[in-house]
Backbone as a printed PyTorch tensor [residue, N CA C, xyz], in Angstrom:
tensor([[[-233.5500,  -23.4420,   -4.2770],
         [-233.6230,  -24.3440,   -5.5140],
         [-232.2310,  -24.3110,   -6.1090]],

        [[-231.6290,  -23.1450,   -6.1630],
         [-230.1690,  -22.9580,   -6.8580],
         [-229.4940,  -23.7550,   -5.9350]],

        [[-229.5730,  -23.6990,   -4.4950],
         [-228.7250,  -24.3910,   -3.8280],
         [-228.7410,  -25.9240,   -3.8270]],

        [[-229.9080,  -26.3050,   -3.9350],
         [-230.1420,  -27.8260,   -4.0460],
         [-229.5360,  -28.2590,   -5.5240]],

        [[-229.6900,  -27.4290,   -6.5910],
         [-229.2720,  -27.7190,   -7.7420],
         [-227.5830,  -27.6690,   -7.8090]],

        [[-227.0420,  -26.8860,   -7.1570],
         [-225.4220,  -26.5730,   -6.9280],
         [-225.0970,  -27.9260,   -6.1740]],

        [[-225.8810,  -28.4350,   -5.1390],
         [-225.2800,  -29.3870,   -4.2630],
         [-225.3520,  -30.8660,   -5.0860]],

        [[-226.6620,  -30.8600,   -5.8580],
         [-226.6640,  -32.1490,   -6.8380],
         [-225.4430,  -31.9900,   -7.6240]],

        [[-225.1420,  -30.8380,   -8.5530],
         [-224.1700,  -30.9800,   -9.4610],
         [-222.8000,  -31.1400,   -8.6390]],

        [[-222.6800,  -30.7950,   -7.3470],
         [-221.2850,  -31.0100,   -6.6920],
         [-221.1710,  -32.6360,   -6.4560]],

        [[-222.3730,  -33.1520,   -5.9060],
         [-222.3150,  -34.6040,   -5.6440],
         [-222.1400,  -35.4440,   -6.9190]],

        [[-222.6120,  -34.9590,   -7.8910],
         [-222.5200,  -35.7920,   -9.3580],
         [-220.9960,  -35.7920,   -9.6540]],

        [[-220.3900,  -34.5160,   -9.7440],
         [-219.1250,  -34.3530,   -9.9030],
         [-218.0950,  -35.1930,   -9.0480]],

        [[-218.5890,  -35.2960,   -7.7700],
         [-217.7330,  -35.9710,   -6.7600],
         [-217.7690,  -37.5360,   -7.0560]],

        [[-219.0410,  -38.0280,   -7.6070],
         [-219.1650,  -39.3280,   -7.7370],
         [-218.4990,  -39.7420,   -8.9960]],

        [[-218.5130,  -38.7150,  -10.1480],
         [-217.8260,  -38.9970,  -11.2070],
         [-216.2470,  -39.0950,  -10.9420]],

        [[-215.8300,  -38.2530,  -10.2020],
         [-214.2940,  -38.2150,   -9.7620],
         [-213.9810,  -39.4870,   -9.1270]],

        [[-214.7200,  -40.0270,   -8.2040],
         [-214.4560,  -41.1460,   -7.5690],
         [-214.7330,  -42.3410,   -8.5980]],

        [[-215.5980,  -42.3980,   -9.5300],
         [-215.6400,  -43.5520,  -10.4690],
         [-214.4160,  -43.5270,  -11.4260]],

        [[-213.9540,  -42.2470,  -11.8800],
         [-212.7220,  -42.2510,  -12.8390],
         [-211.4500,  -42.5990,  -11.9500]],

        [[-211.3100,  -42.3190,  -10.8920],
         [-210.4090,  -42.6540,  -10.0000],
         [-210.1730,  -44.2910,   -9.7330]],

        [[-211.3690,  -44.9220,   -9.4300],
         [-211.5860,  -46.1550,   -9.4340],
         [-211.2090,  -47.0510,  -10.7120]],

        [[-211.5830,  -46.2850,  -11.8180],
         [-211.2000,  -46.9100,  -13.1550],
         [-209.9310,  -46.9710,  -13.3290]],

        [[-209.2660,  -45.8680,  -12.9230],
         [-207.7050,  -45.7560,  -13.1990],
         [-206.9810,  -46.6480,  -12.3090]],

        [[-207.5720,  -46.8860,  -11.3340],
         [-206.8320,  -47.9910,  -10.3230],
         [-206.8550,  -49.4780,  -10.9550]],

        [[-208.2930,  -49.6810,  -11.3900],
         [-208.1790,  -50.7950,  -12.0550],
         [-207.5680,  -51.0030,  -13.3670]],

        [[-207.3030,  -50.1380,  -14.1770],
         [-206.5400,  -50.0510,  -15.2600],
         [-204.9150,  -50.3570,  -14.9920]],

        [[-204.7070,  -49.7910,  -13.7120],
         [-203.1140,  -49.8100,  -13.3230],
         [-202.8590,  -51.2120,  -12.7750]],

        [[-203.7580,  -51.7990,  -12.0520],
         [-203.5870,  -53.0620,  -11.6950],
         [-203.7090,  -54.1740,  -12.8850]],

        [[-204.4540,  -53.9400,  -13.9190],
         [-204.6940,  -54.5920,  -15.1480],
         [-203.2250,  -54.5200,  -15.7400]],

        [[-202.5850,  -53.4500,  -15.8100],
         [-201.4620,  -53.1980,  -16.4280],
         [-200.4700,  -53.9850,  -15.8980]],

        [[-200.1460,  -54.0380,  -14.4540],
         [-199.2200,  -54.8770,  -14.0600],
         [-199.4670,  -56.2680,  -14.0110]],

        [[-200.8510,  -56.7470,  -14.0630],
         [-201.0210,  -57.9910,  -14.1250],
         [-200.6260,  -58.6880,  -15.4310]],

        [[-201.0300,  -57.7550,  -16.5940],
         [-200.7760,  -58.1120,  -17.9260],
         [-199.1590,  -58.3110,  -18.1100]],

        [[-198.5330,  -57.2820,  -17.4570],
         [-196.9300,  -57.4940,  -17.6020],
         [-196.4230,  -58.7060,  -16.9950]],

        [[-196.7650,  -59.0180,  -15.7080],
         [-196.4690,  -60.3250,  -15.1070],
         [-196.7980,  -61.6490,  -15.8330]],

        [[-198.0030,  -61.7320,  -16.5350],
         [-198.5490,  -62.7080,  -17.3180],
         [-197.5850,  -62.7940,  -18.5260]],

        [[-197.2780,  -61.5670,  -19.1930],
         [-196.4750,  -61.4970,  -20.4200],
         [-195.1190,  -62.1930,  -19.8900]],

        [[-194.5470,  -61.7240,  -18.7920],
         [-192.9670,  -62.2350,  -18.6160],
         [-193.2180,  -63.7100,  -18.4430]],

        [[-194.1610,  -64.3640,  -17.6060],
         [-194.1550,  -65.7370,  -17.4170],
         [-194.4210,  -66.2910,  -18.6590]],

        [[-195.2920,  -65.9210,  -19.7290],
         [-195.4630,  -66.4920,  -20.8220],
         [-194.4280,  -66.6080,  -21.8440]],

        [[-193.6380,  -65.4490,  -21.6320],
         [-192.3330,  -65.4750,  -22.7550],
         [-191.3150,  -66.6920,  -22.0100]],

        [[-191.0030,  -66.4510,  -20.6270],
         [-189.9920,  -67.4060,  -20.2460],
         [-190.6030,  -68.8720,  -20.2810]],

        [[-191.9520,  -69.2600,  -19.9980],
         [-192.1820,  -70.6950,  -20.1170],
         [-192.1960,  -71.1020,  -21.7550]],

        [[-192.3490,  -70.0650,  -22.4640],
         [-192.4550,  -70.3950,  -23.9710],
         [-191.0040,  -70.8800,  -24.3930]],

        [[-190.0420,  -70.1080,  -24.1870],
         [-188.6490,  -70.4610,  -24.6040],
         [-188.2480,  -71.4990,  -23.8010]],

        [[-188.5620,  -71.6650,  -22.6300],
         [-187.9430,  -73.0170,  -21.9410],
         [-188.6090,  -74.0890,  -22.5000]],

        [[-190.0400,  -74.0820,  -22.7490],
         [-190.7340,  -75.3120,  -23.2880],
         [-190.3190,  -75.8200,  -24.7170]],

        [[-190.0330,  -74.6880,  -25.5550],
         [-189.7450,  -75.0240,  -26.8640],
         [-188.1580,  -75.5200,  -26.9330]],

        [[-187.1530,  -75.1010,  -25.9180],
         [-186.0130,  -75.5040,  -25.8930],
         [-185.8980,  -76.9590,  -25.4800]],

        [[-186.8010,  -77.3050,  -24.3170],
         [-186.9370,  -78.6870,  -23.8060],
         [-187.4010,  -79.7280,  -24.8900]],

        [[-188.3100,  -79.2400,  -25.7150],
         [-188.9150,  -80.3630,  -26.6470],
         [-188.0640,  -80.2070,  -27.8010]],

        [[-187.3640,  -79.2670,  -28.2270],
         [-186.4940,  -79.2450,  -29.3450],
         [-185.1290,  -80.1840,  -29.0580]],

        [[-184.8750,  -80.3310,  -27.8150],
         [-183.6540,  -81.1200,  -27.3540],
         [-183.9690,  -82.3230,  -26.7880]],

        [[-185.1730,  -82.9840,  -27.0070],
         [-185.4760,  -84.2790,  -26.4330],
         [-184.8450,  -85.2860,  -27.7170]],

        [[-184.5870,  -86.5610,  -27.2520],
         [-184.0270,  -87.5500,  -28.3690],
         [-184.9790,  -87.9500,  -29.1680]],

        [[-184.8720,  -88.2540,  -30.3200],
         [-185.8750,  -88.8540,  -31.0800],
         [-186.1940,  -87.9660,  -32.1480]],

        [[-187.2000,  -88.2060,  -33.1000],
         [-187.7330,  -87.3860,  -33.9960],
         [-188.2410,  -86.1360,  -33.5980]],

        [[-187.8290,  -85.2530,  -34.2870],
         [-188.3930,  -83.7230,  -33.9140],
         [-189.5860,  -83.3300,  -34.8050]],

        [[-190.3960,  -82.6980,  -34.1920],
         [-191.4990,  -82.1060,  -35.2350],
         [-191.2380,  -80.9480,  -35.9040]],

        [[-191.8870,  -80.9300,  -37.2320],
         [-191.5440,  -79.7580,  -37.9820],
         [-191.9290,  -78.4070,  -37.3990]],

        [[-190.9760,  -77.4360,  -37.7000],
         [-191.4100,  -76.0120,  -37.0630],
         [-192.4420,  -75.4330,  -37.8740]],

        [[-192.5180,  -75.8270,  -39.0900],
         [-193.8400,  -75.0610,  -39.6140],
         [-195.0940,  -75.6700,  -39.1440]],

        [[-195.1730,  -76.9330,  -38.6470],
         [-196.3890,  -77.3540,  -37.9600],
         [-196.6670,  -76.5480,  -36.7490]],

        [[-195.6870,  -76.4720,  -35.8750],
         [-195.7690,  -75.6930,  -34.6390],
         [-196.1320,  -74.2470,  -34.9260]],

        [[-195.6360,  -73.7260,  -35.9230],
         [-195.9290,  -72.3160,  -36.2770],
         [-197.6140,  -72.1040,  -36.4910]],

        [[-197.8540,  -73.0580,  -37.5170],
         [-199.2730,  -73.0710,  -37.9460],
         [-200.3210,  -73.3580,  -36.9170]],

        [[-199.8990,  -74.2730,  -36.0540],
         [-200.9150,  -74.5340,  -35.0970],
         [-200.9190,  -73.3280,  -33.9360]],

        [[-199.8080,  -72.5270,  -33.6840],
         [-199.9670,  -71.5200,  -32.9770],
         [-200.6830,  -70.3310,  -33.5880]],

        [[-200.6320,  -70.1880,  -34.7970],
         [-201.1540,  -69.0360,  -35.5960],
         [-202.8210,  -69.3800,  -35.5130]],

        [[-203.1520,  -70.8710,  -35.7550],
         [-204.3920,  -71.0870,  -35.6750],
         [-205.2520,  -70.9020,  -34.1670]],

        [[-204.3030,  -71.3020,  -33.2390],
         [-204.9380,  -70.8600,  -31.8660],
         [-205.1680,  -69.5560,  -31.7770]],

        [[-204.3860,  -68.5600,  -32.3660],
         [-204.4240,  -67.1270,  -32.2860],
         [-205.8120,  -66.7640,  -32.9320]],

        [[-205.9540,  -67.2870,  -34.1300],
         [-207.0190,  -66.8510,  -34.8820],
         [-208.4570,  -67.3620,  -34.0980]],

        [[-208.4110,  -68.4170,  -33.5220],
         [-209.5070,  -69.0860,  -32.7110],
         [-209.9290,  -68.1220,  -31.4060]],

        [[-208.7950,  -67.5510,  -30.7210],
         [-208.9150,  -66.8590,  -29.6330],
         [-209.5070,  -65.4160,  -30.2690]],

        [[-209.0020,  -64.8690,  -31.2640],
         [-209.5640,  -63.6090,  -31.7910],
         [-211.0460,  -63.7450,  -32.0480]],

        [[-211.4780,  -64.9010,  -32.8180],
         [-212.7020,  -65.0060,  -33.1520],
         [-213.6260,  -64.9850,  -32.1000]],

        [[-213.1570,  -65.8230,  -31.0340],
         [-213.9400,  -65.9650,  -29.4490],
         [-214.1340,  -64.5510,  -29.0310]],

        [[-213.2550,  -63.6150,  -29.3010],
         [-213.2640,  -62.3390,  -28.5000],
         [-214.2070,  -61.5980,  -29.3200]],

        [[-213.9350,  -61.6720,  -30.6370],
         [-215.0050,  -60.8690,  -31.6120],
         [-216.6970,  -61.3020,  -31.3140]],

        [[-216.8170,  -62.5940,  -31.0550],
         [-218.0780,  -63.2850,  -30.8470],
         [-218.5930,  -62.7160,  -29.4710]],

        [[-217.6600,  -62.4750,  -28.4100],
         [-218.2570,  -61.8240,  -27.2980],
         [-218.5350,  -60.3820,  -27.4190]],

        [[-217.7570,  -59.8390,  -28.3910],
         [-218.0230,  -58.3850,  -28.4680],
         [-219.4210,  -58.1100,  -29.1190]],

        [[-219.6930,  -59.1050,  -29.9940],
         [-220.9880,  -59.1340,  -30.9820],
         [-222.0620,  -60.0350,  -30.1710]],

        [[-221.9430,  -60.2070,  -28.9660],
         [-222.9640,  -60.8810,  -28.2100],
         [-223.3900,  -62.2240,  -28.8170]],

        [[-222.2340,  -62.9310,  -29.2740],
         [-222.6640,  -64.2080,  -29.8010],
         [-223.3860,  -64.1680,  -31.0330]],

        [[-223.3040,  -63.1660,  -31.8210],
         [-224.2410,  -63.0020,  -32.8090],
         [-223.1030,  -63.5610,  -34.1460]],

        [[-223.4000,  -64.6820,  -34.6720],
         [-222.6240,  -65.0880,  -35.8420],
         [-222.7030,  -64.3870,  -37.1410]],

        [[-224.0090,  -63.7820,  -37.5340],
         [-224.2790,  -62.9700,  -38.4940],
         [-223.6190,  -61.7240,  -38.3790]],

        [[-223.5390,  -60.9750,  -37.2450],
         [-222.7570,  -59.7220,  -37.0480],
         [-221.3480,  -59.8540,  -36.9940]],

        [[-220.8500,  -61.0920,  -36.5620],
         [-219.2730,  -61.4650,  -36.6890],
         [-218.8600,  -61.5210,  -38.1060]],

        [[-219.6980,  -62.4800,  -38.8360],
         [-219.3790,  -62.6300,  -40.1480],
         [-219.2300,  -61.3230,  -41.0630]],

        [[-220.1780,  -60.3830,  -40.7510],
         [-220.3100,  -59.1220,  -41.4940],
         [-219.2010,  -58.2760,  -41.1000]],

        [[-218.7320,  -58.2840,  -39.7870],
         [-217.5770,  -57.4280,  -39.2810],
         [-216.2550,  -58.1380,  -39.9810]],

        [[-216.0820,  -59.1550,  -40.0890],
         [-214.8350,  -59.7760,  -40.5230],
         [-214.9760,  -59.5980,  -42.1500]],

        [[-215.9460,  -59.6780,  -42.7800],
         [-216.0840,  -59.2760,  -44.1640],
         [-215.7490,  -57.9610,  -44.5320]],

        [[-216.1270,  -57.0340,  -43.7170],
         [-215.8590,  -55.6970,  -43.9290],
         [-214.4440,  -55.3820,  -43.6580]],

        [[-213.9110,  -56.0820,  -42.6170],
         [-212.6190,  -55.6720,  -42.1720],
         [-211.5140,  -56.3780,  -43.1470]],

        [[-211.7390,  -57.4480,  -43.7120],
         [-210.8750,  -58.2620,  -44.3420],
         [-211.0350,  -57.9260,  -45.8470]],

        [[-212.3420,  -58.0420,  -46.2730],
         [-212.4900,  -57.9340,  -48.1200],
         [-212.7760,  -56.4410,  -48.1860]],

        [[-213.7110,  -55.9870,  -47.8680],
         [-213.8530,  -54.4670,  -48.0880],
         [-212.7740,  -53.4890,  -48.0700]],

        [[-212.1420,  -53.6730,  -46.7450],
         [-211.1010,  -52.9380,  -46.5870],
         [-209.6250,  -53.6990,  -47.1670]],

        [[-209.5360,  -54.1230,  -47.9870],
         [-208.4970,  -54.8730,  -48.7690],
         [-207.2890,  -54.2930,  -48.6770]],

        [[-207.1070,  -52.8780,  -48.7540],
         [-205.8450,  -52.2830,  -48.8430],
         [-205.1680,  -52.3420,  -47.4270]],

        [[-205.9030,  -52.3660,  -46.3100],
         [-205.4860,  -52.4700,  -44.9640],
         [-204.7430,  -53.8120,  -44.9920]],

        [[-205.7080,  -54.8690,  -45.5280],
         [-205.4200,  -56.3690,  -45.3310],
         [-203.8490,  -56.5510,  -46.2040]],

        [[-203.8120,  -56.1460,  -47.4760],
         [-202.5740,  -55.9730,  -48.1640],
         [-201.4450,  -55.5650,  -47.3800]],

        [[-201.7490,  -54.2080,  -46.9230],
         [-200.3610,  -53.6450,  -45.9960],
         [-200.1500,  -54.3950,  -44.7300]],

        [[-200.9930,  -55.3160,  -44.0580],
         [-200.6300,  -56.1190,  -43.0580],
         [-200.0000,  -57.3130,  -43.7680]],

        [[-200.0440,  -57.7900,  -44.8670],
         [-199.6230,  -59.0220,  -45.4240],
         [-198.1880,  -59.3110,  -45.4170]],

        [[-197.5060,  -58.0840,  -45.5100],
         [-196.1390,  -57.8910,  -45.4970],
         [-195.4980,  -58.2940,  -44.2790]],

        [[-195.8590,  -57.4630,  -43.2510],
         [-195.4800,  -57.8740,  -41.7290],
         [-195.7340,  -59.1260,  -41.3260]],

        [[-196.9040,  -59.5650,  -41.7610],
         [-197.2980,  -60.9090,  -41.3540],
         [-196.5090,  -62.0950,  -42.0290]],

        [[-196.0160,  -61.9050,  -43.2240],
         [-195.0410,  -62.8400,  -43.9240],
         [-193.7590,  -62.7800,  -42.9600]],

        [[-193.3540,  -61.5050,  -42.7260],
         [-191.9960,  -61.4720,  -41.8980],
         [-192.1170,  -62.1920,  -40.7630]],

        [[-193.2330,  -62.0430,  -40.0690],
         [-193.5170,  -62.5270,  -38.7580],
         [-193.7230,  -64.0620,  -38.5750]],

        [[-194.0810,  -64.7610,  -39.9010],
         [-194.0560,  -65.9500,  -40.0820],
         [-192.9010,  -66.5110,  -40.2940]],

        [[-191.8380,  -65.8620,  -41.1010],
         [-190.4130,  -66.3530,  -41.1130],
         [-189.5280,  -65.9810,  -39.7110]],

        [[-189.9820,  -65.0650,  -39.1330],
         [-189.1640,  -64.9710,  -37.7820],
         [-189.4920,  -66.1720,  -36.8170]],

        [[-190.8680,  -66.8230,  -36.8480],
         [-191.2200,  -67.6680,  -35.9050],
         [-190.6440,  -68.9910,  -36.3040]],

        [[-190.4280,  -69.2800,  -37.6650],
         [-189.7040,  -70.3800,  -37.9630],
         [-188.2390,  -70.4010,  -37.6980]],

        [[-187.8020,  -69.0530,  -37.6880],
         [-186.2330,  -69.0930,  -37.6100],
         [-185.9130,  -69.0530,  -35.9360]],

        [[-187.1330,  -68.7830,  -35.0660],
         [-187.0060,  -68.7530,  -33.8850],
         [-186.9010,  -70.1360,  -33.1980]],

        [[-187.2790,  -71.1290,  -33.8750],
         [-187.3950,  -72.6070,  -33.4680],
         [-185.6970,  -72.9490,  -33.8360]],

        [[-185.2870,  -72.6310,  -34.8690],
         [-184.0570,  -73.1060,  -35.3960],
         [-182.9700,  -72.4330,  -34.4320]],

        [[-183.0830,  -71.2220,  -33.9460],
         [-182.3470,  -70.5240,  -33.2290],
         [-182.1110,  -71.3210,  -31.9200]],

        [[-183.3050,  -71.4790,  -31.2230],
         [-183.3310,  -71.9860,  -30.0000],
         [-182.9820,  -73.6780,  -29.8580]],

        [[-182.9360,  -74.1460,  -30.9030],
         [-182.4270,  -75.4630,  -30.9840],
         [-181.0900,  -75.6290,  -30.9230]],

        [[-180.4200,  -74.5830,  -31.2850],
         [-178.8720,  -74.3520,  -31.2170],
         [-178.1990,  -73.4860,  -30.1980]],

        [[-179.0000,  -72.7190,  -29.5210],
         [-178.6530,  -71.9930,  -28.4190],
         [-179.4070,  -72.3580,  -27.0530]],

        [[-178.2730,  -72.0140,  -25.9460],
         [-179.0570,  -72.0340,  -24.5630],
         [-180.0980,  -71.2460,  -24.5510]],

        [[-181.1060,  -71.7370,  -23.6250],
         [-182.5320,  -70.7750,  -23.4760],
         [-181.9650,  -69.3840,  -22.8860]],

        [[-181.2500,  -69.1670,  -21.8740],
         [-180.8720,  -67.6660,  -21.5500],
         [-180.3100,  -67.0430,  -22.7100]],

        [[-179.4640,  -67.5970,  -23.0480],
         [-178.5940,  -66.7570,  -24.3440],
         [-179.6910,  -66.3830,  -25.4500]],

        [[-180.4540,  -67.2430,  -25.8480],
         [-181.5150,  -66.9290,  -26.6640],
         [-182.5790,  -65.9590,  -26.2530]],

        [[-183.1660,  -66.1810,  -25.0300],
         [-183.8950,  -65.1110,  -24.5300],
         [-183.1680,  -63.7590,  -24.4030]],

        [[-182.0490,  -63.6700,  -24.0280],
         [-181.4970,  -62.2080,  -23.9440],
         [-181.1870,  -61.6170,  -25.1720]],

        [[-180.7610,  -62.4490,  -26.1840],
         [-180.3470,  -62.0350,  -27.5630],
         [-181.6570,  -61.6110,  -28.2350]],

        [[-182.7940,  -62.4030,  -27.7830],
         [-183.8690,  -61.9530,  -28.6460],
         [-184.4220,  -60.6850,  -28.5750]],

        [[-183.9490,  -60.2300,  -27.1200],
         [-184.5790,  -58.8200,  -26.7440],
         [-183.9020,  -57.9070,  -27.6360]],

        [[-183.0040,  -58.1660,  -28.3990],
         [-182.2990,  -56.9060,  -29.2680],
         [-183.4190,  -56.4240,  -30.4380]],

        [[-184.6230,  -57.1050,  -30.3540],
         [-185.4520,  -56.4590,  -31.3860],
         [-186.1290,  -55.2810,  -30.6940]],

        [[-185.9930,  -54.9450,  -29.3610],
         [-186.3330,  -53.6660,  -28.8100],
         [-185.5220,  -52.5670,  -29.3390]],

        [[-184.1550,  -53.1110,  -29.3880],
         [-183.1750,  -51.9880,  -29.6600],
         [-183.3610,  -51.6360,  -31.1530]],

        [[-183.4470,  -52.6420,  -31.9080],
         [-183.5910,  -52.2150,  -33.3590],
         [-185.0480,  -51.5780,  -33.6340]],

        [[-186.0210,  -52.1980,  -32.9710],
         [-187.2510,  -51.4050,  -33.2030],
         [-187.0640,  -49.9630,  -32.6730]],

        [[-186.3660,  -49.4070,  -31.7620],
         [-186.3420,  -48.0750,  -31.1240],
         [-185.4150,  -47.3970,  -32.3270]],

        [[-184.4400,  -48.0180,  -32.7650],
         [-183.6650,  -47.2600,  -33.6770],
         [-184.3690,  -46.8590,  -35.0650]],

        [[-185.1430,  -47.8450,  -35.5260],
         [-185.8240,  -47.7410,  -36.7480],
         [-187.0500,  -46.7290,  -36.5240]],

        [[-187.4030,  -46.7520,  -35.3890],
         [-188.7510,  -45.8220,  -35.0800],
         [-187.9160,  -44.2720,  -34.9660]],

        [[-186.6300,  -44.0890,  -34.5250],
         [-185.9870,  -42.6830,  -34.5930],
         [-185.7180,  -42.3050,  -35.8370]],

        [[-184.9750,  -43.3870,  -36.7110],
         [-184.5090,  -42.9310,  -37.9770],
         [-185.5970,  -43.0830,  -38.9890]],

        [[-186.5730,  -43.6860,  -39.1840],
         [-187.5500,  -43.8480,  -40.0880],
         [-188.7930,  -43.1030,  -39.8720]],

        [[-189.3320,  -43.1130,  -38.5480],
         [-190.5500,  -42.4710,  -38.0630],
         [-190.4060,  -40.9870,  -37.3600]],

        [[-189.0390,  -40.7240,  -37.2920],
         [-188.7150,  -39.4970,  -36.5940],
         [-189.2470,  -39.2410,  -35.2410]],

        [[-189.0990,  -40.3640,  -34.3940],
         [-189.7130,  -40.4100,  -33.0500],
         [-188.5130,  -40.1010,  -32.1910]],

        [[-188.8800,  -39.3980,  -31.0100],
         [-187.8490,  -38.9600,  -30.1460],
         [-188.0710,  -39.7620,  -29.0010]],

        [[-186.7900,  -40.1130,  -28.4070],
         [-186.7640,  -40.9690,  -26.9760],
         [-186.0820,  -40.0280,  -26.0720]],

        [[-186.6450,  -40.4590,  -24.8350],
         [-186.2680,  -39.6360,  -23.6240],
         [-184.8360,  -40.1800,  -23.3400]],

        [[-184.0420,  -39.4870,  -22.3620],
         [-182.5960,  -39.9970,  -21.9010],
         [-182.8930,  -41.2500,  -21.0940]],

        [[-184.0640,  -41.6560,  -20.2970],
         [-184.2710,  -42.7790,  -19.3820],
         [-184.3260,  -43.9350,  -20.6420]],

        [[-185.0780,  -43.5630,  -21.7510],
         [-185.2200,  -44.7070,  -22.6580],
         [-183.7890,  -45.0980,  -23.4470]],

        [[-183.1490,  -43.8850,  -23.6320],
         [-181.7530,  -44.4770,  -24.2590],
         [-180.8830,  -44.9480,  -23.3990]],

        [[-180.8760,  -44.6500,  -22.0880],
         [-180.0800,  -45.4560,  -21.0380],
         [-180.6160,  -46.8910,  -21.0140]],

        [[-181.9000,  -47.1830,  -21.0350],
         [-182.3930,  -48.4100,  -20.8870],
         [-182.0220,  -49.3670,  -22.2310]],

        [[-181.9180,  -48.6230,  -23.3400],
         [-181.4720,  -49.2370,  -24.3940],
         [-180.1820,  -49.7810,  -24.4240]],

        [[-179.1430,  -48.7860,  -23.8750],
         [-177.7560,  -48.9890,  -23.7260],
         [-177.4840,  -50.1310,  -22.8630]],

        [[-178.3490,  -50.2140,  -21.8060],
         [-178.2520,  -51.2460,  -20.5840],
         [-178.5600,  -52.6990,  -21.3350]],

        [[-179.4980,  -52.5760,  -22.1630],
         [-179.9740,  -53.8300,  -22.8990],
         [-178.8680,  -54.3320,  -23.7680]],

        [[-178.2150,  -53.4880,  -24.5090],
         [-177.3140,  -53.6740,  -25.4390],
         [-176.1750,  -54.2660,  -24.7060]],

        [[-175.7800,  -53.8000,  -23.3730],
         [-174.6740,  -54.2050,  -22.5190],
         [-174.8560,  -55.4770,  -22.2710]],

        [[-176.2690,  -55.8500,  -21.5990],
         [-176.5250,  -57.0920,  -21.2600],
         [-176.3300,  -58.0620,  -22.3080]],

        [[-176.7750,  -57.8210,  -23.4390],
         [-176.7340,  -58.8850,  -24.6860],
         [-175.2580,  -59.1510,  -24.8000]],

        [[-174.4630,  -58.1730,  -24.9900],
         [-172.9530,  -58.1640,  -25.1930],
         [-172.2920,  -59.1630,  -24.2280]],

        [[-172.7710,  -58.9090,  -22.9660],
         [-172.3140,  -59.9000,  -21.8970],
         [-172.5790,  -61.2920,  -22.0920]],

        [[-173.6920,  -61.3100,  -22.2170],
         [-174.2070,  -62.8100,  -22.4280],
         [-173.4240,  -63.5860,  -23.7730]],

        [[-173.2170,  -62.8490,  -24.7420],
         [-172.6080,  -63.4190,  -25.8700],
         [-171.2090,  -63.5080,  -25.8150]],

        [[-170.5410,  -62.8140,  -24.9470],
         [-169.1980,  -63.0150,  -24.5560],
         [-168.8350,  -64.1890,  -23.6980]],

        [[-169.8650,  -64.4520,  -22.7890],
         [-169.8220,  -65.6850,  -21.9240],
         [-169.3280,  -66.9960,  -22.3330]],

        [[-170.0260,  -67.4030,  -23.6330],
         [-169.6640,  -68.6970,  -24.0080],
         [-168.0510,  -68.6070,  -24.4350]],

        [[-167.5360,  -67.5610,  -24.9230],
         [-166.0950,  -67.5910,  -25.2230],
         [-165.4090,  -67.9750,  -24.1110]],

        [[-165.6170,  -67.3230,  -23.0800],
         [-164.8980,  -67.4600,  -21.7340],
         [-164.9920,  -68.5900,  -20.9410]],

        [[-165.9830,  -69.3750,  -21.1360],
         [-166.4770,  -70.4460,  -20.2870],
         [-166.7190,  -71.7650,  -20.9960]],

        [[-166.6890,  -72.7700,  -20.6250],
         [-166.8250,  -74.0040,  -21.3720],
         [-168.1300,  -74.4390,  -21.0440]],

        [[-168.8860,  -74.0990,  -19.9060],
         [-170.0530,  -74.6220,  -19.6480],
         [-171.0460,  -73.4110,  -19.9860]],

        [[-172.3250,  -74.0180,  -20.5530],
         [-173.3260,  -73.0600,  -20.8720],
         [-173.9270,  -72.3150,  -19.8100]],

        [[-173.5820,  -72.6840,  -18.6460],
         [-174.2580,  -71.8630,  -17.3770],
         [-172.9720,  -71.4310,  -16.6620]],

        [[-173.1710,  -70.1630,  -16.4490],
         [-172.1020,  -69.4100,  -15.8360],
         [-172.0440,  -69.8020,  -14.2980]],

        [[-171.0730,  -70.2400,  -13.8470],
         [-170.7310,  -70.4050,  -12.3810],
         [-169.4230,  -70.2920,  -11.9840]],

        [[-168.9680,  -70.0420,  -10.8740],
         [-167.6650,  -69.7200,  -10.5370],
         [-166.7040,  -71.2560,  -10.7630]],

        [[-167.5510,  -72.2120,  -10.5580],
         [-166.6640,  -73.4990,  -10.7400],
         [-166.7460,  -73.8430,  -12.1950]],

        [[-167.3970,  -73.4490,  -12.8360],
         [-167.3470,  -73.8450,  -14.3890],
         [-166.3280,  -73.0210,  -15.2200]],

        [[-165.6290,  -72.1650,  -14.6330],
         [-164.6780,  -71.4810,  -15.4190],
         [-163.4060,  -71.1830,  -14.5190]],

        [[-162.4800,  -71.6910,  -15.2340],
         [-160.9930,  -71.5110,  -14.5660],
         [-160.3870,  -70.1020,  -14.4260]],

        [[-159.4920,  -69.8930,  -13.6780],
         [-158.9800,  -68.4740,  -13.7690],
         [-158.2740,  -68.0760,  -14.9950]],

        [[-157.5960,  -69.2400,  -15.5200],
         [-156.9410,  -68.9330,  -16.7360],
         [-157.8350,  -68.4990,  -17.9580]],

        [[-159.0320,  -68.9280,  -17.8350],
         [-160.0270,  -68.6940,  -19.0700],
         [-160.3930,  -67.2330,  -18.9320]],

        [[-160.5840,  -66.8450,  -17.5890],
         [-161.2190,  -65.4770,  -17.3380],
         [-160.0000,  -64.4090,  -17.5120]],

        [[-158.8460,  -64.7460,  -17.2990],
         [-157.7710,  -63.6990,  -17.4640],
         [-157.6310,  -63.0570,  -18.8370]],

        [[-157.7120,  -63.8710,  -19.9610],
         [-157.5700,  -62.9980,  -21.2520],
         [-158.7580,  -62.2880,  -21.6010]],

        [[-159.9150,  -62.7440,  -20.9970],
         [-160.9540,  -61.7290,  -21.2130],
         [-160.7200,  -60.5390,  -20.4610]],

        [[-160.1390,  -60.4390,  -19.2530],
         [-160.0370,  -59.2450,  -18.5190],
         [-159.0950,  -58.4140,  -19.3230]]])
């Protein structure tokens, strides 16, 4: 009987190990899929905004675009909460009241970064209306560098050598992109768009 119990425990442990391995593999695939979707979303967002902001004719208000984008996010979040609550409107309403009204201190804490985020989104439309899409996209990634620096200085977090090297490469890439318009008359860097006399001073 002890052998049968031991065999049962062994098979159960093997099943749990296989299940955890399968779950980790699924999580790994979801991570890479999410990364790919995020890259495509960011690239398409910048290109689409640049396109519509450079069309001839009347331009839409940037505040309207920001408000509509935030409303879409709110509706998406509400749909996800409804799915988690099995489409129970009552439980969803109670959850929202508890998270927003009863926990008002957390709501007030989130209000400050929310206002800054709204200002950032409005300034994003202004910047992309006056900069090439590639220059804006690369320069916009400086937020990673500033976030890392503030995390080290204010939150006392430590970064590995690989992370510091990555940040240095990011800064170098942004610097190269910013120098390019000074040396080339064309917004797109090609060998035919820059003369040798333009490149010699920069060397």
